[in-house]
N, C-alpha and C positions, 0 to 999 in steps of 0.2 A: 648447725655446720656455716661458716666460709664460704663463699663459691668460691674467695680466691685464697688457693691455698698460702696457710705461711713460711715467705721463705728464709731456711735457719743455713746461716756461715756456720763452719767450725772448725776451732782454735786449735791447730793440733792435730797430728800424727798417729796418736798414743792409739794399743792394739784395744783398748775400750773401745775406739771411738768407729769403730769397724763393725761391733754390735747396733753404737747408736745411728749408726749412718744407716745400717739394714734394716732400722726401725723408722729413718723419718720416709727410708723408701716406704715402707710399708703402710705407714696411716695416711689416712684417707684425706689429710686437710694441711699437710705438709710437702715440702717437697725443699732437696736443697742447692741454694743459690752458689754458694762459695765452701770453698778451701783454700784454707793460708797454714802454712810452715814459716821454718826461718831457711827454708830454698824453696824456690819454685818445683825444683824437680822433681824432690821429694812428696811436695802435695800434689804434682799432675799423677806419680807413679799410686798413691796412695786411693787419687781418683778411680783411675786404670782398674787398679785390682779390686776395687767393692763399687764396680758398676753404677760411678754416679754417674746422670744423663748427660747428655754432651753439652746441654744448655749450662753444666756447673760451671764459673771462673774458678780459676787456679791463683795463688798469691805466693807470693813469695813471704809473704810476713804477717802475722795477724792483725796488724793495725791496718790494713790493705783490706781485708776483709769488713771492722765496724767502720768506713769509710765509705764500705760499699752500699749507694743508697737504695738498692736493690735487696739489700740485706734485713729483714726482720726482727730476726730473733739470732742469739746466738748460744751454740751449744761450747763449753769448756772443760775440754777433758786433760790440761792441762795439771805439771806436778803443784800441787797444795800450798807450797812455799808463791807459786806465780798466782794463785786468785784472785788476792786482793788486788795486787793491780788491774789486773784486766779484768777482772768482774766488771770492779769500781770504769773503769773507763770504759768497758762496755756501758754501763748504764749510763754514762755520759753522752757517750752516741747517740743515744736514746735503742739501744739495741737490748732486747727482750732474753731472759739473763737462763741458760738449762743450765746449772751448774755440776760439775760430777764432785761426790764423794771421795773424801774427807772436805767439805768445803770451805775449811779456813785451818789455818797452826793455833787460833786461836778466837775465843767469843769478840775482845775488841776486833780478831780481822773480819770476823762474820760480819760485825757492826759495823762496818766501813763500807762493804757492801752493801748491804741492805740499806741501807741508808741512803745511797748511791742510788740505788732499786726504787727506791718510795720517791725523792726526792725529785726523781724523773721518768716519775710515772710510767718503768717498767715494769713487765710480770719475774719475778722469783722463783723459782722451783728448784730443787736439788734433785741428781738424778739416782735416788731412792728407788728402783723399780718394782719392786716388791707389792708398794703401796699402792697400786694401778692395776694388780691382778684381782679379778673379777672375785676371788677366791676370799682376798681378806675385807669387804663388809658382811661376807656370808660368817666369815671365822668369828665379828661384830659382834651378830644377831643374838650369837651361843653366850656368850661375854656378857650382853645384854641382858641378857632373860634371869629374871630374879628365883625365875621356877628353874630351871635349866641346871644353872650356874653358881646361882647365888651371890658372896659375895668375894672378889676375886683379892684371894693371900699371901699369891706368891707367882711365882714365873722366873723360867730359868729358861737361858736365852746362849747356843753354844754355833761360833759362825770358825768353822778352821782350814784350814784343808792342807798337804801334804805341798808345799811351793817346789823342792823342789833343785839339787846344789847352785846350777845355772840363775836361778831369780833370786836364791839368797846370796850370790855375790852384784848381781848386776843390775838389777831391779829398780827403778826409780824410789820404787814402797821400798825399801832400808840403805837409801840415803840418809843422810841426816841434811842436806842445803835442797833435799829437792820435794820427799814427803817424812818428817822427823818425827810421825806420830806410830809412823811402821804399820803392825799386824794390828793396833785400836784403833789409826785412823783407819787401814782400806776394810778390817774383817772385826775389829771393833763396832764400826761404826752401824752395824745394822743389828746388834744384838742391843745396843741401846737404845737405836730406834723403837725394835720390837718393845721391850720392855717398856719403850715412854705408850708406845699405840697399846698396851694389853692396860696402861693403868688410867687411860685416855685420857696422856702428857701431864699428869700431874707431875709436875718436878717430885725430887724426894730431896726432902730435908735434909741425910749425910752418905757421904759416897765413900767406899771406904775399898781400899783395892788389894787383892789378894796378896799376898807372900809370896818371893821366890817369880817374880816376873825374868823373862827370858829375853836377854838381848843379845845385838850383834857384836865386831868388834871396835864399832864405833857409837855404840849407845842407843841402838835403835830398835825399836821392841818389835820382839821373834811371836812374846807369847805373855799371854796377862789374861788375870781375871776381877773380878769386882764383886762387893755387894750392897743396892742400894736401898736404902731405906726409910720409910714415913712416916715415921712415928704415930703409929699407928694401927702397927700389929701384920700392914704388910712388906713384905722384902719382896727382894728380888736378886740374884746371881746374874753373872755373864762370864765368858770365856771365851778367848779368839786367839789364832795362834794362827800361824806362815807353819809348824812342825809337824802337825800332827792328820791324821786320816781326814778326806774330807767329810764334814759334818754338820748340818743346818738344820736343828732345831729349837722349838720356843714347849714348853710345855708350863699351861697356864690353868694354878688348880686353883678352884673355888672351894665355899663352905656346903655346894652342894652338886660340885662337876667338874671335871678339867677336862684340858683340852690339846690334844697332842697335835704338830707339822713337822714333820722331817726332813724338808724342803724350801723353807720359807724364804732363802735366797734367792734360789733359781730352780723353778720346777722343775721333776725329773723329766715333764713331757712339755712341748708348749702350746700344748692343744687343750690340756687338762690338769687341775694340782685337785690336791685330795688334802682332806684333815681330819681325824679322830676325834670324838668326841663321847665322852661318858657321863651321864647322871644316878646318883641315888650307889654308886659304889658300896660293893660291903663282899666281905668272906665268904662262902656258901661254909656247910657246918662241916665241924673240924677243919675250919679253911683250907679243905683241899682245893679248892680255886675262889675266881670275884666272877659274881654276875652285875650288873649285866654287863652284858660283852661288849668294848666301844661301840661304836657305830661312826663306818665310816662314810664323810661326806664327798665329794667328785663334783669338783666345779668347772663347766669347758669353757674356753677362754677363745673369743672371735680370733682377737690375735695376742703374738707375742706379748708379754708383761711389758716390754719396754717399749715397742711401737703405743699400746693403750697408753704409755705416762705418756707420751711427746702429741697424741692425739688430745689427752685432753689438759696437755701445755697452749697447742698451738689453738683449742678450744679455746680458751683466757684469751693467750693474745690477739685472738681475732674479732671479742666481744672487746676489746681497748679500740681497737684498727677502729671499728664500728660505733666510735665512738658511747659504748650502751654499759659501759662500768669501768669501775678502776680495779685497777691489779688485784687479784687474789692476795688475802693476806694470813692467810690460815699456812701456805706452806714455810713465808718464811718465819714463822712462830715458828714451830714444830723443830726445821732447822736450825733455830737456834735453842731451841730446848737441847733437842739432841750433840750440838756443841757443847752445851755449858755444863749434861754429868760428864762429856770424852775432856773439857776441860778437868774437872775434879777430876778425875780416876786418874788421869795423867800425876797432877798434883798428889794425891795422897802417895803414887808410888815413889815419887820427889822427896816427901818427907817422910820416909821412914815407913810406911802402907802406915798412917794414922786417917782416923774418920777428915772428911772436909767437906762442911758447909756448903750446899748449895748456893748460890747467890745470882738470884737477877740482874 
């Protein structure tokens, strides 16, 4: 870990930026250097309300944060329609980029961001927080065990929540000019990422959207789902929604075992997270029950998952800054694959729920 903390600038004062600001304050190798909004007054109020250090600078524009020579990296929680502009500009200003999800409106937009990051030698990472919880590699150990889990056959992922009338009327995630993907981008991103994670990031061959998605009056998706197929007997489904009780489930079924997690997006508790596994499951005599009983595994976390995300991002940035490494490319690859599947779901909906071939 670098002795000098990575200095973060924050572009915008979105609600999610409150959580990530706290994460930066908790991460031992990071600090908040600056925040910018469309008005200095709003940025100052945001800094005060979120316990920013007195040394943090407050700016009345996003450009000013990017022009600050004391800012090493930026977190960008702006509406998705603004990501390509500010993500590219941040990279051109040599700022490492932690980009809120969904990362772009399309894979061509994301490709522009990633090309700018690669061309300027800066680290890219999307802010999918659950990837950084220590539970995630523990679940991977089970899925990779040929004796306990076997070969993966299917994955089912659900992330939905009851957003409420104010959200459905006013939030940027239901505005076509700001976050045109709606629930697919906000919640479906997590579902797609969970599926790709489970299959070790193999892209599906085809994606077919489920019929009867729900839209608001201006055509933004409020709920939808899809089936993903790999052409080898492996299949996955997901459902995402702004209209359904909070559910954050992933189920992975293999030839010898199964895995269940009920809070994959945000753990019920910050300090621990659990998952259940079973192997060799079968009905008891006369099908009066099942055995063996699933095992619950609980994993402790020294920091909230968002702080672990910031810590890992800052670690990669520090290595680059010390001249010891090129930017880690795996995060760009994973992000792009997630975007490709999201694009295919959207295309299938627009084409009357036809199967869409996923093209790289």
